[in-house]
Each structure stands twice: as structure tokens, then as C-alpha cells.
N, C-alpha and C positions, 0 to 999 in steps of 0.2 A: 450489646446494642451500641451501633455507630450513630453519629451525625447523619450520617450519608445514607444510612438504610433509615432514619427519621424523614429525610428530604424525599427519599424514594416513597414511601407511603404516602406523604402529602401530594406528591405529584400524580401518583395512580389515582388517590381518591379526586383529584380536581377532574380527571379523565373519565373516570369509571371503565378503565381500560387499561391493562398492562402492556397491551402492543403499542398504543397511542403515547403511552408514557415512555416506553423504552425506545420510541423514535425520537421524542424529545430530549431525552437524556442521551443520546446516541449509545444505546446499549441493545444486546440482542434480548428478545422478549424471554429467551431461556435464562439468561444470567440475571434480569430483573426478578424474573419468578422465583429463582434460586434464592436469592437474597431476602424476598418476601417470606418464604417458607422458611428460612432458618431464624427471621426475625419472629414469626408467629410461634415456633418451636421454644425460642426463648422466653417468649410472653406466656406461652400456656394458653392462648386462645386465639380464633380467627379473626383476622381484621376484615376481611371482606367475605361476602356471599354471593355467588353467581346467579343472577336473574335474568329474565328475557331481555331488560334493558341494559344490561352490562353488569359489572361490578357495583354491588352495593356495600357501604360499610354496615359492619354489624355494629348491636350496640357499645360494644367494647371498643370498636374500631372508630366510632364516633367520639368516645370519651378520649382514644389514644388521639385523635388529630385537634380536637378541642385544647389537649396539654401541649401537643406537638407545635401547633402554629406560632405560639410566642417564642418558643424554643427557636424556630427557624428564623423568625425575624431578629433576634438577638443574635444568632449566627452569621446572618447578612451583614448586620451592622457590625460586629466584630471584624469580618473579613474586609471590610469598607474601610476600619478605622486604621488596621496595620498594613495594609497594602502600601508599597513604597510608590506604585505607578499611580499619577492622578487619574481620577475616574473618567476624564475627558480625554486623557491620551491613548489611543489605540494599540492594541497588541500588533506587533508586526512580525510576519512569518515569511522567508524565503525559502520556497519551497523548489527544490529541482525535480524535474520530471522526466523520466526517461520514456523511450518509445514504448517499451512493454506496457507501459501504463494505458496507453491508447489502444494497443491492439487487444488487451484483455478488456477492453470496455470499462475500465475501472475510472476514468476522469468524470463521467457524468456524475457518479457517486461522490467524488472528490469536490467536485462543483457545488453539488447540492449541499454538502457539509457546510463549507465556506459562506453559503447564501443564507444559511439558518443561523450563521454566526457573526453578523455585522460588526460586532466588535474587533474582530481580527482583520488586520490590513494585510492580505496575503498578495505576494509576488510569486509569478509563474515562471521557472526560469527552464527553458526547453532546449537550450542549445546542444545540438546531437553531439558535437564534438567535445564539449565540456567533460572535465574529469571530475566529477560529483564528488568523489573521497577527498582530493585535493583540495577543490573548493570549500569543503566542510572544515577541513584542517586550516584553511587560511582564514575563516570567518565570512567568506563571500556567501555561504549559504547556512540556514538553521537546520535543515534536514533534507534528504534526497530520497527519492523512490526510484531506483535504479538497480542495476545488476553491478555485483561487483567484478571486476577483473580475476581471473582463475588465480593469479599468483598473489593476491590480495585477500583470498578467502581465509587464511588463517588469523588466528588472533591478532588483531592490529590493537596497538597500545591507546590509541585515540579514541577509536571508533566503535561505535555499538551498530550491530545490525542484526535484524530478525527477517527470515524470509516470510514472504506474503503469498507468492503464487509460484509454484515450481512447475518449469516445463521443459522438455526434452528438446536439447539442441539438434536443429536441422541443418540438412543442406537447402538453401534457398534457390529454385531454378525458374527459369522463364515458363510461362504456361504451355507452350509448345517444345519444352525439352523432351525428349522422349525418356530421359532418365526420372521424369518426374512420377510415371508409374511403378517404379521400383519401391520394394517394400522397406528397402533401407540401403544406405552408403555408407561403404567403409571409408576410413580417411586415406587409405592407399588411393581409392576411386578419384583422389582430388590431385594427384600427382598429374603436373603441367596444365593444370586448368588457370585460367584468368580469374582471378579472385576481385571481389569488391569489398572495399572496408573503408574505415574512417579516418581522419587524419593521421598523419605521422605521429607515433606514440600517444595517441588516443586510448582510452580505456578498450574500445572495441579493437583496434589496431594491436594492442599489446595481447589481448585474448587470442585473436588469430594467429599472431606471431607463436605464442606459446604453444599453442594446438599442432601447428605445422612443425615446430622444432621436435615435439614430443613424439610425433609419428614419423619423421624425416622425410617430410614431404616439401618438393621444391615445385614453386609454382611459376607460370610462365610470364604473368605480369600482374601488377596490381591498379586498380582503380581506386583513387581516394577521394572521399567526399566529406564535407562537414554537414550534410543533410541528410536524414534518413529517407524523405521522399527522392531524392535524387539517387542514391544508391539503390532504392528498390526500383525507380524507373529503368536503371541500368539493367538490372536483374531483368525485368520484363522485357526489354529488348534484347535480351539474349548477349549482353556485352561482357557476362561474366556470370559467377555465382557468389554466393553470399553464405555465412552462417548466421544463423539467428533461430528464434523459437518457433514452434509452430503456430503460435497465434498471429505470426507476420503472413500465414497464407491468405486465410480469408480478408485480412485488413489491407494488405497490399496488392492483393489479386496476382500472387505468385504460387509457385508449387513449393511444398516443404516437404523434403523426404528426410526420416531420422537418420541419424549417425550412428554407425557401430563404431567400436563398443559405445553403448548407451552413456551418453552426456547429458547431465541436468544441469541447469543453471535456474537460479531463483531471481524474481522480482524480490529487493530486498528494501526494507525500509530502515536508512541509514541516518545517524546522528551520532554527534559528539557524545562521549560518555559523560562529559562535564554537564551537557544539558539535557540528559536524559529524563531527569525528574521534575523539569519545568512543565507547569501545569498545561500550557497550551500544546507543547509537544506529545505528554504522555497521554491526552484526551484523545488527540488526533491519532494516534497510533493504537488504542484501544478501538478506537472505532475503525480504522483499515482493518485490524487483525481479524474484528468479527465480520466483516464484510467480505474478505477474503475468505474466511471459512465457509459463507454461505455459498461463494462462487463456486468452491470446492466440491461442495454436497451437489450443487447444481450438474 
């Protein structure tokens, strides 16, 4: 038995609902139910029974909660007594947000999370040309939700990353481009095209150059911009093509044709390995991981 399981039971009991308790605790309903089952197996009896009015404590469950209440109070008192941060001082989090967060409709879920966490003072950093990985190393960000450039995918000595949403890389075209109806485009089809990319040496620019070098592609010219909205406006106007995920098609009203051979890039949760176990980062990571699993299931 863990103190966390005890706190979970008290939360479920206060709401007579696993789903409502899971929402409050920023857990999936299945994860919370699993913790409850494990505890009940260890105890040897059921804590709740299901009724028309929701979950109700069994007689053993009532006894458990009566004994657990003072334990929880002591636990919270203990946490307050040993924390270094004054209770009045807010937690601060500098969060880098890549464009894939918006195109995958993930940002409303993120905003909802912080709305329910008033103790966290969050700053959203959305500069399209920013190198999120470099900003993390320099201490300018606490964590980032973005893709890592292709050449930075191998093990990085300082960074921790996990994939959240995996998408196939596509060629992004104007809505009236006849190639928009193709099932796929090969890298050789990009020969002599005009490309649209991020600023010189940005993560987006490095990824584009890496792909073009790999497949020996020469382009006619490159338009560069530090804003994804400007880049997509150039694509819509037929000024050139860009490379990006399939989710950009609906979000930015462009055509997205999959690249061949298949290339996959993930929206990543990225932070320094040294800050991985900070409570505020760990809880947010667990929340996002669960949310993105639900997105994948849908």
C-alpha cells in the first residue's frame, strides 16, 4: 500500500465517481481503476460498491476512510513542513510550444490543465524560429513540446524526450496545386522546387537541409520566415512548398501529400534529464502522455 493509493481512495470517496476523481487527479480513468483494484486485492476486500447513485463505500471502505483521513492530513502537513518553496510563492514553468501542438488540437487540453492548477505560473513561448532544444540547454525554457530536428534524434547527453503524437511527414502544397491529388510524392519530385522554411539554421531549416542532402535534391530557391502562419500563407499562395505533418492540412488549409519513402516525425515532450523528476514537470508529462494516448485511440 502506498500513500498515493490512500489519497486516491479518499478522492474517489469524496466524489462517488472514479471518472470525476481521475479528472481531478489528472489521471486516466483506467489508471485510477487499476490502482484501486491493486489496493483492494492487497487489502482483501472491496472498498466501494456500485449503485444507481454512483460508487458507495462498503462498510470496510467506510472504516478504511475513517482511518485514512487523519493519515492524509498528517501527510499534507508533512509536505508543507519540508518544502523549501514558501507556500505563497507560485511554481513557475516556461513552456515552449511548437506548431504541432496547435495543429493536433492539443493546446485547449493544455490550457485546461493550467486553468485547474492556479499554483503554477506558466509562460507559453511560441516563437516559431526558436531552437527549443538549445533553449532548454541554456536554461531559457523548463520544457518544450515540439519536434526534435532529425539529426538530434539520437541519444542526447542532456535532453530527455518521449514521443506524444506521431505523424507522417508530408509535402505541403497550395489548395489548387494539381499534385495535391497524388497519393504520395517522392523526394525526387522536389527537384528544382521552391521551398519555404524557417530562419537560417533554425530546427526546421536544419531538418529540411538534412532531408535534401540525404536524397541529393537541389531546389530553385528558399523563402525563409520566422512565423508558421507566414510560411503557410506562402504555401497557400502557391509561392512554394514546405515539409510538415499531415495535421497541418486542415489546420492551415493547405494540401498535404505523404512523402515516400515514409518519413515519420513525432511531437515530443522534451526537458533536461536533470529536471525530469521535478514534481511539476512529472505530473504534466503524465497528463500529456495520457491525453495523447486518448487522441491516438480516437
